[in-house]
N, C-alpha and C positions, 0 to 999 in steps of 0.2 A: 619606326619607333626607336628612339635612341636607347642606349644602355641605361642611362640615368632615368629615363621615363619608365622603362621596364622595372627597374629596381624600386622606384617610387610606387608603381602599381602593385608590385608584390608586397611591399611593406604595408600598403594600405589594406590589401586583402588579408594579410596576416593579422593586422590589428583588429579588423572586423571579426575574423575567425576566433581570435582570442576572446573577444567580448562575447561572442555567441557561445563558445565553450563554457565560459564562466557562468553565463546566464543559465545554460542547460544544467550545469553542475549544481547551481543554487536550487533549481527546481527539483532536481533529483534528490538532493539532501532533504528538502522539505517533504517530498513525497515519502521518503524512507521513514522519516519521523512519524508521519501520519500512519503508515502501514504498521510500524511498531506499536503505536498507541492502539490501533484497532485490534492487533493481535492480542494485546494485553486485555482489552475489553472483552474480546471473544472468549479468552481463557477464563476470565472471571465469570462471564455468563454461563459457560459450560459447567464450571464448578458449582455455581448457584443452582443450576438445573439439576445436577446430580444430587445436591443436598435436598432440594424439594422433592425429588422422586423418592429419595430415601425416607424423608419425613412423612410423606403422604402415601407411600407405597404405590408406585405407579408401574406401568408396564406389565407384561406377563398375562394380563387379563383379556388380551385381544381375542382369544379363542372362545371365551365364555359368551354364550348368547345373552342378549339383554333380558332383564327380569320379566318383561311382558310376554315372553314365549312360554 
């Protein structure tokens, strides 16, 4: 294999690697946005749950036997 062929092969590989890295980066950015959105939703749900527990008085009654005893 001549030097010119080797250089062409390396340039071709580099171009494909650049494309692959860019595609992977795009997917990573998209997934990070999804994760951030899910974290915000989870925080909102946790806050809402705490509000409902405070409103209806939940928890703490786990040791009390049911009324039919």
